[in-house]
N, C-alpha and C positions, 0 to 999 in steps of 0.2 A: 469474649465468651461466645460459644455457639449455642443459640437458643434451640431448645427442644419443643418449643410451643407448636402444637398441632391444631390450633383453632384460630379462627379469625377474630379480630377485635377492631372496633371502630375507635380510631385515635382522634380525639378532638383537638384541633389546633386552634386554640381560642385566643382572644384578646387582640388588641391593636397590633398591626403588623409593622410598626415603625422600628427601624433599627435603633439600637442603643445610641444615645447622644443626639438623636434627631430633634431639631428645634420644633416646638409645638406652635403652629400658627395662631395668631390672635383670634379669639372667638368672633364669629359673625353675629349680626344683629338678631337673627332668628334661627330657630332650629331647622335642620334640613329634613324635609319629609321624604318618604320613600321614593316618590316620583321624581323629586329633584335630585336625589342621590343617583338614581339610575340614569337620568338624563346627563348629569355631570360626568359620571363614569364613562358613558358612551362617548361624550365629547372628548374626554382625555384619551380614550382608546383609539381615536382616529389618528393619533401620533404613531410613529414607528416604534412599537414597543418590543415586539418579538416576531420573527418570521412565522407566518401562518396563524398567529393568535388573533382572533376576532372576538372581543368581549361581547359584541352585539349579538352573537349567536349563542351565548351561554345563558341557560335558565337561571333566574335569580329569585330567591325568597327572602323577604325582609319582614321581621317582626318589629312593628313600630310602637309597641307598648300596649296596643289595644287589639290589633289584628295582624294577621300574616298576609302580606301581599305577594303574589306570585307573578313573575313576568316571563313572557316568552317560553313557557313550558309546553312541550308538545302534547302532554297527556296529564293534566292536573289530577291529583288523587282525589278520592271521595272526600267531601267536606268543603272543597273549594267551589265558590260560585263566581260567575263572571262579574266584573265591575262595570256597571252601566256607563256607556260612553268612553270606555277605555279598552280598546281592542288589544287582545293578547294579555290582559291583566285579570287575575282572579284573586278572590279574598277568602280568608278563613277566619272565623271568630276566635280571638285570643291568639296564643302562641301555638303553632302546630308542633306536635311532639318531636318532629325531626329537626326543628330549628332550635338549637340550644346555644349557639355561639357564632362568631364570625369564622366560617369554615367552609368545607366542601362536604356535601352529603348526597346520599342516594334518596331522591324524593320521587315516589311513584316509579321507581326503577330507572330514573334519569339523573345523571350527575348534575348537581345544582349548587351554585354559590349562595351562601346564606349570610345574613347580617342580623345582629340583634339591635334592639333599641339602644340609643346612646343618649347621654345627657344633652341638654339644650346647648351647652357651651362647646360641643364638638362641632367644628365648622364643616361646611359642605365639602370643601376640598379634601379634608382628611377622611371623611366617610366615603367619598368617591374613590379615594386612593385605596382604602381597605377593600372596597368591592373589586377594584382592578386586581388586587392581590389574590383574593379568593377565587375570582373567575379564572385567573391564571392557573390556580391549582386544578380546576376542572380540565383545562387544556393539557396540563402536565399528565393528569391521570389517563387521558385518552391517547396522547401522543407519545408519552415517555413513561410507561408503566414500570420501567426498571429504576426510575428515580425514587427510591424509597429509603427510609431509615428505620432500622429495626428498633422499635421503642423499648424492647426488652433490655437493650444495652444501656439505656439511660440510667437504669437503676443500679447497674454494677460498674458504671464508668468510674475510673480511679480519681475522683475529685479531691481526695485527701492526700495526694502525692505531691509534695511541695516542689520536687524537681520537675515533674511534668507541668505543673502550674507555671513555674518560672519560664520554661520553654514556650508555653502557650502565650504568655504575656509578652515575651520578646518577639515572637512571631507576629502577634497582633500589632504591636507597636511598629515593627518593620513594615507591615502592610499599610498602616496609617501613614507612615512617612513616604512610602512609595506613592500612595494615592495623592498626597499633597505636594509632591515634588514639583519644582518649577519647570523642569525640562524632562524630556524623555530619557536622557542618559541617566539622570539621577533616579528617575522612577524605575528604570531597569536595574540599576545598582541595588536599590532596596528590594526590588522584586526578587533578585537572586538570593538576597538574605532570607526572604520569606520562604522560598523553596528549600533552601538549605536547612533552616531551622525546623521546618515541618518534616523533612526527611528524618532528621535526628529524633524528633519527638515521636513520630509514628513508629520508628524502629523500636522504641522502648515501651510501646503500648500494646495491649491486647488487640488482636486483629479486628475483633468486633467493635471495639470502642473507636478505632480509627475509621472503620467503615460507617459508623453512625455519624461521625462528623461529615464525611464525604457525602453521604446520602442527604443529610439535613442541609448542607450547602446547595446541593442540587435543588431540593424541593423548596425550602424556605428562603434560602439565600437568593435564588433566582426570582422567586415571587416578590421578594423585597426589592430586588433590582428593577424588575418591571414596574412595580409601584413607584419607585423613585423616578424612573424615566417618565412615567405618566405625569408626575407632579413637578418635573424639572428640578429635582433636588441637586444641590451642589455636592461635590466630592467630600466636602468637610462634614456632611450630614451623616455619613455612613459609619464612621468609627470614632468613638470618644477617646480622648487622651487618658481617661481614667482606666485603671487596670481592671480587666474582667474579673468578676467574682469567681471563686473556685467552682461553685456549683452551676454557674450560668453556661452550661454546655450548649443546650439548644439555642438559647438566646444569642450566645456568641456566634454560632454558626449562621444565624440570620444575617448578622453583621459582616462576618468574614466572607460569606458566600457572595453577598451583594458587592462588597468591596473588591473581591477578586474579579468579579464581572466588570466593574467600572475600570479597574486597571487594565483588563484585557481590551476594553473599548479603546484605550489609549495606545496599547502596545501591539495589538493584533486585531484591527478593526473587523476582520471577517470571521471572528471566532464564533459568533452566534450561528451563522450558516453552517460552519464546520461541525458544531455540536449537534445541530439538527440532523446532519448527515450521519454522524456517529455519536450517539448520546451516551457512550460508555466511558468517556474520558473524564476523570475528576477535574474540577476547575483549576486546582493547583498544578496539575500536570499540563493542562492547556497553557498555563502561565510559563511553566518550565520550557515547553516547546517553543513558545513565542520568544523567550529570552535567548535560547540556544546557548551553547558553550557550557562551562561549568557553573554551578550554583553553590553558594556558600554564604555564611554569615560573617566571614572575616574580611579584612581589607577596608576600603574606603567607607563602606556602609555597614560595618560591623558594630557591635556594642563593646565599648571599652570595659576593662576588667572591673573598674569601680562601679559602672552602671550595672553590670551583670550581678555583682555582689549585692547591690541595693535591691535589685529585683528578687534575688533569692531570699534575702532576709525578709522582705515584705511578704513573699509567698508563704514562707514558714509561719509567720505570725497570722496570716489570713486563714491558713488551714487550721491552726489551733482555734481561732475564733469561730470558724465554721463548726468544728466539733462541739464547742461550747454552746453555740447558737442552736444547733439541732437538739441538744440535750434540753435546753431551755424551752424550745418549741414543744417538745414532747411533754415536759412537766406542766407547762401552761395548759396544754390541751386536756390532760387528764385531771387537772385541778380546777377546771371551770365549774362554777356553781350551776345548779339547775338539773334538769332531767338528762339521763343517759340512756341510750338505746344500744344494745349489743345484739348482733346477729351471729349466732354460733352454728357453724356447719359441723354436725356430728359424724357425718359420713363423707359423701362426695364434697370436695371443696367448692366454694364459689369461685367462678372465673370472671376475669374482667371482660365486659362487653363494651365498655367505653370509659375513657378517662381523659383528663386534661393534662398533657405532659408539661405544660408551662407552669403548673401549680401543684407539683408533687415534690416531696422531700423524703429521703430515707433517713428517718430520725434515729434509728438504731438497727442493728442487723435483724432483718426479717420484718421490720415495721415501717410502713410508708404513710406519711401524712399527706392527705389529699385536701387541698385548700378550697377547691371550687366545685368540681363535678366528678362523679364516679357512678358507674353502673356495673353491678355484679349479678351473676346468675348461675343456675345449674338446672337440673331436671325438675326441681321443686318450684322454680319460679325465678323472680328477679327482684333486686333492690336497687333503687336509684336515689342518689343524694345530690342535690343541686343547691348551691349557695350556702352550704354548711361544711365545716371542716369534718373530716373523718379519718380514722386510722385503721389500716388493714394489717392483720398479722398473717404472715405467710404460712402456707400449708406444706411447702417444699423448699428446695434449695434456693430458688429464685425469689426475690422479695415480693413479686406479684404474679408472674406468669406461670408458675406451677400451681396456682390456685391460692385462695384465701381461706384461712381457718376461722378467723373472727373479724367482724367489721364493727367498729365502735364509733358512735356519734355522741358528743357531750355538749353541755351548755344550752340545752333546750329550755325555753321559757315555760313551757307547759307540758303536761303529760301527753304522750302520744295516744292517739285514738286507735284501737284495734277491734276488729270484728272477725268472727269465724262463720263461714257459710259454705256448705257442701265440702267441708274438709280443707278449705282454703283460708289462711290467715291473711287479712288485709290490714296493713298498718299505715297510718297517715300521721305526719307531723310536719312542722315547718321545714320545708325543703327535703322531706323524706317521703318516699312512697315505696311500698313493698306488697307483693302478692306471692305467697309461698304455700304450696300444697303440702299438707301433712305436718306443718310446723306447730309448735306449742308456744304459748306466751306466759312468762313468769314475771312477777313484780316483787322487788325487794327494795324498800325505801323508795328512792327516786331513780332506781335503775330498772328498766324493762329489758328482759332478755327474750329474744325470739330464737328458739332452738329449731333448726332444720331437722328433718327426719334422717335417721341413719340410712346408710346405703342398703338397698334391698338385696 
């Protein structure tokens, strides 16, 4: 689809950046503090990760659970104070509002890599690898602004088409076999299968959905690849033999993008420099160029008819299971005991100002379940939900990007606290904060409804 979105939105790329199937290292003896994480990431970045990328020049903000530490930032925002004895390091009490996940943000007008506090069992090497990943996003944003994925497409991607899922699974398996091949000839053979299947699949898909995959492979796939180079991951770490889940589009592109890059390392060693010179070529087209000749999924490296039939049967069953699972998620959400808060836009819809695309599900037409973080707003103010599940109901044709008519949060243990001052309603609850001018608050049983003012 072509998005008609005319506003900007902060997309939160949250969570650990390991590709599916990556083995988790054994826990280290002690938790990694922010200083140790930065030092280890800087050490890893001394390796040849990507032409022109220098992690040691990237500002970093880390929330360690008690404070936010800021490293090598040229102009720390208000609230940050120098750390005695640590040149180029500043501290902020608690979590700075801009630091909400492992991601890239604008902090004080400067692109900054951010990390959130992690459990003690997360080893230093893994935390440092995540920081390499996020710092590479800062580099990408400055050097390659055209490497983007339109997040509006994620909500309308045809995840419930079993034929497309079958092709995606065959393509992913062909890529895995190419990456694990014992010799270059076999790798090239399966590489041609990858290119052929992808061509067939993209020809059946909406242009926007195909573009979403390409963009995500550039952004997240290459960041995962750079992270893998820093940690010296083996080729077997990038793609699992397990079939990709129907809805795991973004997660799948992390893995396929990194795997395509690793395969290019083997078949076209100069590809990174070529992409730096001309960054408009999708990774799979770079692979096609490296292979030369015709590409297809038939012949010595094709899938036999019996294998194809098995993949198709499994894809159909998994799509059916996805539909049932989404219906169950919606039912479980709305049937939770406890307090419920509903924000109802009576006039101008609420528009997304930030959300976590790794934790969203379209549970039925026009309804999106946000499992981790969401921020919505309009001229009346803003609502932010962090660490609580929420469901949005669309105000227009797109499930999210034409605006939201209602936002619902269920399962709260206690009644939300609300106040009114100077015509502004402030509502606070566990994981919820809102300030809305001209709104009204109603209570019925254990449901609190905040009605936004009609359009003037």
